[in-house]
C-alpha positions in Angstrom: 9.7 -12.7 36.9 11.4 -12.3 33.5 9.3 -9.2 32.5 11.1 -7.1 35.1 14.5 -7.9 33.7 15.0 -5.5 30.8 18.3 -7.0 29.6 17.1 -9.7 27.2 14.0 -7.8 26.1 16.0 -4.7 25.2 18.4 -6.7 23.1 15.5 -8.3 21.3 13.8 -5.0 20.7 17.0 -3.3 19.5 17.9 -6.1 17.1 14.3 -6.2 15.7 14.4 -2.5 15.1 17.8 -2.7 13.4 16.6 -5.4 11.1 13.4 -3.4 10.4 15.3 -0.2 9.6 17.8 -2.0 7.4 15.3 -3.9 5.3 12.3 -1.5 5.0 14.1 1.3 3.0 15.1 -1.3 0.3 11.6 -2.6 0.1 10.1 0.8 -0.1 12.5 1.9 -2.9 11.6 -1.2 -4.9 7.9 -0.1 -5.0 6.8 1.3 -8.3 3.5 3.2 -8.6 0.8 1.6 -10.8 -0.6 4.8 -12.3 2.2 6.9 -13.8 1.0 10.2 -15.3 0.8 10.4 -19.0 2.1 13.3 -21.1 -1.5 14.7 -21.6 -2.1 14.7 -17.9 1.1 16.6 -17.3 0.4 19.2 -20.0 -3.3 19.7 -19.2 -3.8 19.1 -15.5 -6.9 21.3 -15.2 -9.9 20.4 -17.4 -13.2 22.4 -17.0 -15.8 20.7 -14.9 -19.3 20.5 -16.4 -21.9 20.3 -13.7 -24.9 18.1 -14.5 -27.3 20.8 -13.3 -27.2 24.4 -14.7 
């Protein structure tokens, strides 16, 4: 049974993880966030919260 022989499956597993680890950091670093903070949000991060019921 081929499932009991780890030699070819280990090589496939190892090569797939090497490809995964070499390509994913590049894809992740290319990601840019959609909502960058504006200057007003950085200067005034805490606005008072007005509750609808007093």
